[in-house]
N, C-alpha and C positions, 0 to 999 in steps of 0.2 A: 484559652489555648493564645499562646504567645505569637506576635507576628511574625517571628522569623518562619520561612516556608518550613513545611513537615520535612520534603525531600533533605532539606539542608541540614534539620536536626538527623534525621535518621543517618545520611551518610559519617555525621561526626560520631555517631554512636558506632558505626560499624569499622571507622577509621580509630576511635580512640581506645585507650587498654579498657577494659569491661572487667569490672569486679562484681560478686554478689553481696548484696548486703543481709542481713538475719532474713528478712522477710523472702529473699531471692529474687527481688526483683532486680534490674539491670541498672546501674546507677555510672554515667560517664565521669572521666577525668578530665576537667577543664585545662585548657591549655594555661601557662601563665599569662597573667594580666585578661583572660576571658572571664566573663561573669559565668556563673553556673547555669547548666542548660536545663530548661524544662523537661520533666519527665516525660520519657517517649514509650515507655513501657505499653500503655494503653495500645499505642500504634501498631508497634511490633507485634504486640498480642494477635493483631489481626492477620500477621502474616503465618501460614503454614509453617510449623516447625522445620519440616523438611529444607524449605525456602531460605529460612533463618540460619540455619546450620551451613548450607551453600553460601549466604553471603558473607557470613563470619569469617569461613574458611579462606574465602577468597578476598575478602578485605574490599569487595566491591564498592567503588564510588558511584552507585547505580540504584536509582530508586528500587526500592522491595516489591513496591505496589506494581511493577511494571518487569518484574523478573520472575519467572513461572518455577515449577518444581523442578526443571529439566537444566535449570540454569541459563534459558535463553533470556536476555535483555533486549526488550521490546522499544526500540528505539526511533522507528518509525510507522508513522499514523497516517492512514487514508481515509480521506473525509469527502463523503460525497455529497455534493451542494443541491443536488436534484434530482429527481425519478425521472422528470422528462428527458427526451431527446428527441432530435430533428432527422433522425435514421431509425432504422426498425432492421436491425443486423439479425441475420437467422441464429445465430449463435448466442446472441444475448439477448433478446426478446422471443415470445411465442406470437407466432403469426397473428392471433386474434389480439394481440396487446395484451396491457396488464391493467388491472385496477389500480390508480393512482390513490395514493394516501392524501387526504382533506389537506390543504395549506395550513390549516391550525394546527396539524398533528406533525408539522414539519420542522427542524430545527430552524430558530432565526437566525439572522446574520449576528447577533449579540450571543444569541446560546453557543454556536459555532466558534466564535472567537474566546468565549469563556472557557469552553472545552479544551479548544487549540492551548491556550495560557496554561492549563493546568496539565497540560501531558507533557508540554516543553519545559515547564516549571519542573518536573519529576524525569526528565532525562532525554524526551523526545527532541532528536535533532533533525528530523526529515519529514515535512509533509508534503501528502501529495494529494491534489483535488481531482475528485472524480464524478461521476455520474451514474446514471442519466449521461447528459452533455454537459459537462458543468459550464462550458463558455455560454449556454443561452441563460444562466442566471445575471439577471441585470447588473448585480453588484457585485460580479466577479474579480473586477479589477481594483474595488475597494477593498476586498478580502483579501486578496493578494498584499496589498498595502499595507492592511492591519497586521496581517501574520509578518511581515517583513521585518515589523519594530520589535517583535520578540525577541529577547536575549536569549542566546542558545540557539534558536531554529538556523541553520546552517544552509539547509536546502529548501525550497518550494518547488514542486513540481506540479505539472497537470497534464492527465490523461484525457484526450480530445479527439473527438472524429473528424476534427479539420475544417468543418463547414466555415465556422465563424473565425477561424484561427488569424487568417492573413490579416482581415479587418482590424480586429482587436489587439494582436501580438504587440505591436510598438507602445501600445499603453499598459499591457502585462509586465513587457520587459523594463518599463519606465518604474511599474510599481513594486518589482522585487522578482518577480518569476525566473527562476535560475534552470529548470530543466523542461524538455517536453517529450512526450510520447505521443504519436500520433497512430490511430489504428488505420490502416490500409490493408485490404486483403486481397486486392488483385489490380493488376495495370492494365486490364481490359475494361474500358468506359462500359460496355453494354452489360459485362458481368458484373461490375460493380453493381449495378442498378439492380441484378437480379438477388445479389446477396444483402445488401442492405436495404430492399424494398424502396429506393427512391432516388432520385438524382443528386449529382453531387461531384461527381469525380473531379471535374477541373477545379474546383473550389479546393477541395483535399491537396490535389499537387499545388496550388498556389500557397495553401499554406505551409507546405512544406519547404517550397524554396523561399519562403519569407522568413521562416525560421532561419534556414542557411544563411540567407541574406543581412540578417540582424546578429550573426555570429554565435550562434547555437551549435555546438559541437561537442559532442555527436547529437543529431536531431534521431531520436528514436521512432523508429518506424514498427508498429506491432502487426504481425500477419498471422491470423488463426487460420491453421493450414488444416483442410478438410478434403479427405479423399474423394477424386469423381468432382472437385470443384474449383481448387487450386494448386493442388500439389503438382500441375506440371508449370508451374509459373516460379518454382524456386530458383531456379538459375535465372531468371529475368530479374528478380529482386535482386540477388547478389550482384549481376552486373551493374546495379546502380552504384553499387560501393566503390567500384573503381574511381571514378571521379568526384564522387559526394560526401562528404563528411556525416554519413548516414550510420547507425547502427541498427540494420535489418533485424528482427526478432521475431524468430519462427516460433508460435505458440502451440503446444499442441491441445488439440481440441477438446473441451473439458466438460463434463456432464453438469447442467442446471435444470432447473425446472423449465420445463416447455421449449428447450432446444434441441428436443428429438436426437440426443445424445445417443451414437450407437459406436460401437468398439470398432467395426469395420471401417469408418468413416475416419477415425484416427488414425494420423500417419504419426509413426514414433521417431523421435530423435534421432536414433542410429539408423534408421530408413533414408531421412533426409540428409542428415550426414553423410552416408555413402553415395546418395544421389549427387551432392556439391563435390564430394571428392573425386567423382569420375571425372568431370570437370576441371577441377583444379586439385590435384593430388598434393600440390605443394601447401595445401590448407593448414595452417598451425595454430592449436589451442593458446589461447592466452591464460594467464595467470586468473585464479578464480578470485574475484573482489571478496571481503569480508561479508557474510550475509547475501550474497548475491543470490538471485532467482534465476540468472541465466549462466549460461555457457559459453563462453566468447571463443569466437575464430577469426583468423584474418588472414587474408589472401597477401603474399608479400608484394609490395609496390600499389596497393588499394590505398585508398585514402581512408574508407571508412571499414567497419567491421560487420560480422554477422554473428547472432548469438539464437541460442535457443531455450526456451522456458520449457522444463520437462516434467511437468506437475502430474503427469500422468505415469510415465515410462521410470522416472528417475527422480523420485520426489526430493526436494530439500528442506523437508519439515526439522530436522535436525540443526538447523541454522536459523530457523525461520524469525525475525525481529519483527514482524508486521502486525499492526492491531487496524481495524477498521471501524468507523462510525458511520451508519447510514445514514439516508436523508432524513429519516424519520428519528434518528437519535438512538438506535439501538447499539451498542458494542458488540462486533464480531472479533474473537480472537483467530478464529481461522475461516478462511475463504469457504470451504467446503464442510464446516460444522452447522450443524442446524441451532446451536444455542446462542441466544442473543440475552442482553440484558438491556434494557432501556434507562440510558441515564439522561434523556429528557424528563421523564415523568419524575426524577429524584431531582433533576433540575428545578421543575417547575414547583416540587413540593417543597422547596425552600431548603434543599439539602445542603450543607456545610463542605467546606473544600474536604474536610477531614473524611466527612462521612462518603463524599463521592469517591476520595481515594480508596478507602476499605472496600467499596462495591467493585471498584475496577479491580483492584487487588485480589479480589475474591474470583472475578473472571478469570482473569489471566491464571491464576492459581490453580482453574479447573481446566486449562487447556492441555489437550492431549499428547503424546510425544508424538504422534504423526496422523496423518488423515487416513480414511478407512479404507482407502484404496478405489481404482476407479469405478470396479465393476459393484463394489457398495455403495458407493458416493451415486452410482445412476439410479439406486433404487432407495434412497433418501430423499425425505422431503425438504426442501431448501428453497430458498428465494430464485427467482429469475437473477442473471447477472445483472440487469438492468436494476435492481433492486436492491442490489449490494454494494454496487460501486465498482466498476470496472478498471 
């Protein structure tokens, strides 16, 4: 195989005029002065015909391997750096804990970076580091710094519980961290300890204010809303956005293994919105960003904003552009799907870049139009959230 990246060759195939030779194989017409390109039909043949047709019709300058059969282009990759966490959130981890994968079976730093380079080369322009708690990984700053060197990667984010954030953020910012999501489900210290089964409220608040101090705007605050636990704090969270550059994101309670999900505990987006509008009838909806999971609103005159992640009541599967790699190296094409493929095993078996792309493309090609619905999901076998990458 020539040294030219596979994605670039595919893009040339898709952009160029295409004719059929007597064998039916595709032949590209090189631009004047350009050398003839290597045959790429063996690679294109790995892409299902429906996706090939979609790509040709739209002349998409995007990787065929990261485009599914419904035309969704997956430009956002979430990578879990660890299964470990220094909290024990009720909606994320079973009360009895989870069996951790042996260290030898987790992705090494070099394997993480190898996969990141491959996905970025194929068109991923946003990577978010998750866990477990990503900031307990000793080399997290170095990982961010090396990701920052990848040409084409526009955004490096992290989702953190905030416990270590104030201490590490100056180094992370210097390394190239561009966005921050901080989990915080209550503004009451005693309730915080009940929800996360640990102390640490003060450290999380320090982390939020450190992010603001260092110029991150908005600082995203993720709040999982659970009936009987914290739905009475919606107005208090929104009030924070009056003077602070926060994007408070209310997340519908989602079912995962071991979190004792119950429909009656879920507070829907419309119910939350109605509560907010009773207090602030002037609440206005903001234009939705492409492929965004959040429905965003703003109160006129407030510095920040509020958003809703409506995974259960109003799914956004049709515009999903996300893929996930778990800490043990499995590719998940849907957060709520239980289908996974091990990229780690193929890497360690010496798979070439082209072989990895075919494996990734096959997994993306199997992605379903939408998830199974909250009631079906609650009955399906899936990982606990902490082992997926929250």
